[in-house]
C-alpha positions in Angstrom: 20.0 -20.1 -49.9 19.2 -20.6 -53.6 20.9 -23.2 -55.7 24.2 -22.2 -56.6 26.1 -22.7 -60.0 29.8 -22.9 -59.1 30.6 -23.8 -62.9 28.0 -23.3 -65.9 28.0 -24.9 -69.2 27.8 -23.3 -72.6 24.3 -21.4 -73.1 21.5 -23.2 -74.7 21.5 -20.6 -77.4 24.9 -21.6 -78.5 23.9 -25.4 -78.4 20.9 -24.7 -80.7 22.9 -23.0 -83.3 25.3 -26.2 -83.3 22.0 -28.4 -83.5 20.8 -26.5 -86.5 23.9 -26.8 -88.4 24.0 -30.4 -87.8 20.4 -30.9 -88.8 21.0 -29.0 -92.3 24.3 -31.2 -93.1 22.4 -34.5 -92.1 19.3 -33.6 -94.3 21.5 -32.9 -97.5 23.6 -35.9 -96.8 20.6 -38.5 -96.2 19.2 -37.1 -99.7 22.4 -37.6 -101.5 22.4 -41.4 -100.0 18.7 -41.9 -101.2 19.4 -40.4 -104.8 22.6 -42.0 -105.5 23.1 -45.0 -103.3 26.4 -46.9 -103.2 28.2 -44.1 -105.3 27.3 -41.6 -102.5 28.2 -44.0 -99.7 31.6 -44.5 -101.4 32.0 -40.7 -101.9 31.2 -40.0 -98.2 33.4 -42.8 -96.9 36.3 -41.2 -98.8 35.6 -37.7 -97.7 35.2 -38.6 -94.0 37.2 -41.4 -93.5 39.5 -41.7 -96.3 38.5 -45.2 -96.8 37.6 -46.7 -100.2 37.8 -50.5 -100.3 36.4 -52.7 -103.0 33.6 -53.6 -101.0 32.2 -52.3 -97.5 30.7 -55.5 -96.4 33.4 -58.0 -95.0 33.6 -61.5 -96.2 33.7 -64.5 -93.8 37.2 -64.9 -94.9 38.1 -61.4 -93.9 36.3 -61.7 -90.7 38.3 -64.6 -89.6 41.5 -62.9 -90.6 40.6 -60.0 -88.5 39.7 -62.0 -85.5 42.8 -64.1 -85.7 44.6 -60.6 -84.9 42.9 -60.3 -81.7 44.8 -61.6 -78.6 43.3 -64.7 -76.5 43.1 -62.5 -73.7 41.2 -59.8 -75.5 39.0 -62.6 -76.9 38.1 -63.8 -73.4 37.3 -60.4 -72.2 34.8 -59.9 -75.2 33.4 -63.2 -74.5 32.9 -62.4 -70.7 31.2 -59.1 -71.3 28.9 -60.7 -74.1 28.0 -63.5 -71.6 27.1 -60.7 -68.9 25.0 -58.7 -71.4 23.4 -61.9 -73.0 22.4 -63.2 -69.5 20.9 -59.9 -68.3 19.0 -59.6 -71.7 17.9 -63.2 -71.6 16.4 -62.5 -68.0 14.4 -59.4 -69.3 13.3 -61.6 -72.4 11.8 -64.2 -70.1 10.1 -61.5 -68.1 8.1 -60.7 -71.5 5.4 -63.4 -71.9 2.7 -63.9 -74.4 -0.7 -64.0 -73.1 -4.1 -65.1 -74.0 -7.2 -64.6 -71.9 -10.9 -65.1 -71.9 -12.2 -61.8 -71.0 -15.9 -62.8 -71.5 -17.4 -66.3 -72.4 -16.3 -67.1 -75.8 -14.1 -64.1 -76.5 -10.4 -64.6 -76.4 -7.8 -61.7 -76.3 -4.2 -62.1 -76.4 -0.7 -60.7 -77.6 2.3 -61.9 -79.0 6.0 -60.7 -78.7 7.2 -60.8 -82.2 11.1 -59.9 -83.0 11.6 -57.1 -85.3 12.8 -58.7 -88.6 15.7 -56.7 -89.6 17.9 -54.3 -87.4 20.9 -52.1 -88.4 23.3 -51.8 -85.6 25.5 -48.8 -85.6 28.9 -49.2 -83.4 30.9 -46.0 -83.1 34.6 -46.3 -83.6 36.4 -43.5 -85.5 38.2 -41.9 -82.5 37.8 -44.9 -79.9 36.8 -48.4 -81.2 33.7 -49.0 -79.3 33.9 -52.6 -78.9 31.3 -52.7 -76.0 28.7 -51.1 -78.4 28.6 -54.4 -80.4 27.6 -56.2 -77.3 24.8 -53.9 -76.4 23.3 -54.0 -79.8 24.1 -57.0 -81.7 24.0 -59.5 -79.1 20.9 -58.1 -77.3 19.2 -58.2 -80.7 20.3 -61.6 -81.0 18.8 -62.6 -77.8 15.7 -61.2 -78.9 15.5 -63.6 -81.9 15.9 -60.9 -84.6 16.4 -63.0 -87.7 18.6 -60.5 -89.8 21.0 -58.4 -87.9 23.5 -55.9 -89.9 26.1 -54.0 -88.2 28.3 -51.1 -89.1 31.5 -49.4 -87.9 33.8 -46.8 -89.2 37.3 -47.7 -90.1 39.8 -47.1 -87.2 43.2 -45.8 -88.4 42.4 -46.6 -92.0 41.3 -50.3 -91.5 38.7 -52.4 -89.6 39.2 -52.8 -86.1 39.9 -56.4 -85.4 38.4 -56.3 -81.7 35.2 -54.6 -82.9 34.6 -56.8 -85.8 35.2 -59.9 -83.3 32.6 -58.5 -81.0 30.1 -58.1 -83.9 30.6 -61.5 -85.3 30.6 -63.1 -81.8 27.5 -61.2 -80.9 25.7 -62.5 -84.0 25.9 -60.1 -86.8 24.8 -61.7 -90.1 26.4 -59.0 -92.2 29.2 -56.7 -91.1 30.0 -53.5 -93.0 33.0 -51.0 -92.4 31.1 -47.7 -92.7 30.8 -44.8 -90.3 28.5 -41.8 -89.6 25.8 -40.5 -91.5 26.6 -42.7 -94.6 26.4 -45.9 -92.3 23.0 -45.3 -90.7 21.6 -43.7 -94.0 22.6 -46.8 -96.0 21.1 -49.2 -93.5 17.9 -47.3 -93.2 17.3 -46.3 -96.9 19.3 -49.3 -98.7 21.4 -49.1 -101.6 22.0 -51.1 -104.6 24.0 -53.5 -102.3 22.6 -53.1 -99.0 19.0 -54.3 -98.2 17.2 -51.9 -95.9 16.4 -52.7 -92.3 13.4 -52.1 -90.4 14.9 -50.5 -87.3 18.3 -48.6 -86.3 19.9 -48.9 -83.1 23.3 -47.8 -81.5 24.7 -44.7 -80.2 26.8 -42.2 -82.0 28.0 -38.6 -82.3 25.6 -35.6 -83.0 25.3 -36.4 -86.7 24.7 -40.2 -86.2 21.8 -39.2 -83.6 20.5 -36.5 -86.0 20.3 -38.9 -88.9 18.4 -41.5 -86.7 16.0 -38.5 -85.7 15.5 -37.9 -89.6 15.1 -41.4 -90.3 12.6 -42.1 -87.5 9.2 -43.1 -89.1 10.8 -44.6 -92.2 12.5 -47.0 -89.9 11.9 -47.5 -86.2 15.0 -46.5 -83.8 15.8 -47.5 -80.3 16.1 -43.9 -79.1 18.0 -40.7 -79.5 21.6 -41.6 -78.0 23.8 -38.9 -79.0 27.1 -37.6 -77.1 27.4 -39.2 -73.9 26.2 -37.5 -70.6 27.0 -37.9 -67.2 25.9 -36.6 -63.7 27.2 -37.5 -60.3 25.1 -36.7 -57.3 27.1 -36.6 -54.3 27.5 -35.7 -50.7 30.5 -35.8 -48.2 29.6 -39.1 -46.8 29.4 -41.0 -50.0 32.0 -39.8 -51.9 35.3 -37.5 -52.2 36.7 -35.2 -54.7 38.9 -37.9 -56.4 35.9 -40.2 -56.9 33.7 -37.4 -58.2 36.3 -35.9 -60.5 37.3 -39.2 -61.9 33.7 -40.2 -62.9 33.0 -37.0 -64.4 36.2 -36.8 -66.5 35.7 -40.6 -67.4 32.8 -39.7 -69.4 33.9 -36.3 -70.6 36.8 -37.9 -72.6 34.1 -39.3 -75.0 34.0 -36.3 -77.3 34.4 -32.5 -77.3 30.4 -31.9 -76.4 29.8 -34.5 -73.6 28.1 -32.9 -70.6 29.3 -33.7 -67.1 27.6 -32.3 -64.2 28.1 -32.6 -60.4 25.4 -32.1 -58.1 25.9 -32.0 -54.5 24.7 -30.5 -51.1 28.4 -29.9 -50.0 30.2 -26.7 -51.2 33.6 -28.0 -50.0 33.3 -31.3 -51.9 32.1 -29.0 -54.8 35.3 -26.7 -54.8 37.6 -29.7 -53.9 36.1 -31.6 -56.9 36.8 -28.6 -59.3 40.7 -28.4 -57.9 41.0 -32.3 -58.4 39.5 -32.1 -62.0 42.3 -29.4 -62.8 44.8 -31.8 -61.1 43.7 -34.8 -63.3 43.6 -32.9 -66.5 47.0 -32.3 -66.2 47.9 -36.1 -66.2 45.0 -37.7 -68.2 45.9 -39.0 -71.6 42.6 -38.0 -73.2 42.9 -34.6 -71.5 42.6 -32.8 -74.9 39.0 -34.0 -75.5 37.9 -34.1 -72.0 39.1 -30.7 -70.9 37.2 -29.3 -74.0 34.0 -31.0 -72.7 34.5 -29.9 -69.4 35.2 -26.3 -70.2 32.2 -26.2 -72.4 29.7 -28.6 -71.0 30.7 -29.1 -67.4 28.6 -27.8 -64.4 28.8 -27.8 -60.7 25.6 -27.2 -58.9 25.3 -27.0 -55.2 22.1 -27.4 -53.5 20.6 -27.0 -49.8 18.7 -30.4 -49.5 18.4 -33.7 -50.9 15.1 -32.8 -52.3 16.8 -30.0 -54.4 19.4 -32.1 -55.8 16.7 -34.9 -56.6 14.6 -31.9 -58.3 17.6 -30.7 -60.2 18.7 -34.3 -61.2 15.3 -35.1 -62.6 15.1 -31.7 -64.7 18.6 -32.3 -66.2 17.7 -36.1 -67.1 21.1 -37.2 -67.5 22.0 -40.2 -69.5 24.1 -41.5 -66.7 23.9 -40.9 -63.1 26.3 -41.9 -60.6 24.8 -41.7 -57.1 27.3 -41.6 -54.1 25.4 -40.5 -50.9 24.2 -41.7 -47.6 20.8 -42.5 -49.2 21.4 -44.1 -52.6 18.2 -46.2 -52.5 16.2 -43.0 -51.8 17.2 -41.6 -55.1 16.5 -44.9 -56.6 12.9 -45.0 -55.2 12.3 -41.1 -56.2 14.2 -40.5 -59.6 12.1 -40.6 -62.5 14.0 -39.1 -65.3 17.6 -40.6 -66.2 19.1 -43.1 -68.7 20.6 -45.4 -66.1 21.6 -45.2 -62.3 24.9 -46.5 -60.8 24.2 -46.8 -57.2 27.1 -46.4 -54.6 30.9 -45.8 -54.6 32.0 -49.3 -55.5 30.2 -49.1 -59.1 30.4 -46.6 -61.8 29.6 -45.8 -65.3 32.4 -47.4 -67.0 31.0 -50.8 -65.4 27.7 -50.1 -67.3 29.6 -49.0 -70.4 31.8 -52.1 -71.0 31.1 -55.1 -69.0 28.6 -55.5 -66.0 25.6 -56.7 -68.2 23.0 -53.6 -68.2 22.9 -51.8 -71.8 24.8 -48.7 -72.4 22.7 -47.2 -75.3 20.8 -44.8 -73.1 18.8 -41.6 -73.6 20.3 -38.4 -73.8 19.2 -34.6 -74.4 16.5 -35.1 -71.8 14.9 -38.2 -73.7 15.2 -39.9 -70.0 11.9 -38.1 -69.3 9.9 -40.4 -71.9 12.1 -43.5 -72.6 14.4 -45.8 -71.0 17.7 -47.2 -72.8 17.9 -50.0 -75.5 17.0 -53.5 -74.0 15.8 -56.7 -75.4 12.4 -55.5 -75.4 13.4 -52.7 -77.9 13.9 -55.4 -80.5 10.3 -56.9 -79.9 6.9 -55.6 -81.1 3.9 -56.7 -79.1 1.0 -57.4 -81.4 -2.6 -58.3 -80.2 -5.0 -60.7 -81.5 -8.9 -61.5 -80.9 -11.2 -64.6 -81.4 -14.8 -64.8 -80.9 -15.7 -68.7 -80.4 -19.5 -68.7 -79.9 -22.7 -67.3 -81.5 -23.7 -65.8 -78.3 -20.4 -63.9 -77.8 -20.6 -62.7 -81.4 -24.0 -61.4 -80.6 -23.4 -59.9 -77.4 -20.1 -57.9 -78.6 -21.7 -57.2 -81.8 -24.7 -55.5 -80.2 -22.3 -53.3 -78.1 -20.3 -52.5 -80.8 -23.1 -51.7 -83.2 -24.5 -49.1 -80.9 -21.1 -47.6 -80.2 -20.2 -47.3 -83.7 -23.4 -45.3 -84.4 -22.7 -43.2 -81.3 -19.9 -41.9 -83.5 -21.6 -41.9 -86.8 -19.7 -44.8 -88.2 -22.5 -46.6 -90.1 -20.2 -48.8 -92.2 -18.3 -49.9 -88.9 -21.7 -50.4 -87.4 -22.6 -52.9 -90.3 -19.6 -54.9 -89.6 -21.3 -55.7 -86.3 -24.9 -56.1 -87.4 -24.2 -58.5 -90.0 -23.0 -60.9 -87.2 -25.8 -60.0 -84.9 -28.0 -61.0 -87.8 -26.1 -64.2 -88.8 -25.2 -65.7 -85.5 -27.8 -64.1 -83.3 -30.8 -64.4 -85.4 -31.7 -60.9 -84.8 -33.5 -58.4 -87.4 -31.5 -55.4 -87.5 -32.3 -52.9 -90.1 -29.5 -51.9 -92.1 -27.8 -48.7 -91.1 -29.6 -49.0 -87.5 -28.1 -49.7 -84.1 -28.8 -53.0 -82.8 -31.2 -52.8 -79.8 -30.4 -54.9 -76.7 -32.1 -58.3 -76.5 -35.2 -58.2 -74.2 -35.5 -60.8 -71.5 -38.8 -62.0 -73.2 -37.0 -62.8 -76.5 
């Protein structure tokens, strides 16, 4: 029996039309920021956020005043979450070693892991204050040793959100700006009269933020394309029931109006029960206005005949979050290749990863999981190689091979870089513009 789609999402053609509209708006907005700097940023902030403070960068006293408004319980929770993120990021950092090896006598090769020198961290927060995003970007950059970390977040209900600002400050941000959307990532990447541009942009965001990062890539580095959240539940009747499946799907659909949520199962009964449970939950969920729109336009229910089919469907969709609740969770861990992050077993869930457990929640969307993983400490590090040749004999031997290989490609100037060293350190008479011949045994 072929794979059955009990519920389908909005057609790809409609999604492409939306992407095209977003692309044009972002291109025009970035051009405005580049041409007019601070004045454009101020106009955009007034237009989109109705927010126009004397300065977008918070002072130390403003940060302290905002943090004083956060309850001690909330501060403790933020510190706990950041400790988990830092601990895992530090373990990852410790696994990345500088190396130096002698590959031939007298030839030393190595690499160093060097932090990116300045990073702009975007923390979403216009609709929901994304406190956790500050841990994921700012604290992780701090563990990597980035010397200049700036962070931007939109105003929440007309003012800086105290908990988000506290998380940014505790995470290690050196500069904090209350700016949202395209104007935030554009200002951080392009620079203005008051904001020095950064070398790299990181952090999730809506479709406009993701598109702005895409257009700015190359001018600055980016972590990945992390747009509207996506979730997939892979379940069978042994690993999950309808309540678990429906809850995990709607828990991510509430992010925005365009958050894909997909159930992949080999049980038609579980699929039908989950559809009914989603209807029940949407009647009582406080964020149902958002979640129901996402589910209506981007929700899917796919019934497969076998676990191999479920695996193939999952890898093809390459969802950002994949919740696996089956009788063979480790089999999916072993065989899945395209996703953002896996959440294995009914005891865990995507919200754990989003908020507190320690793995990073900035993850690839729109099938980017086919070629990249999520944000991690290594994204803030650049691996740079170096080489040393310590002996005349090594310079001569490598030089001879290099000379001939350069001439093979027709690069005479390249060959001379090698030849001059063969002459100088090997005492060989190599004519200018000729390939160095191997040294004969008699010589």
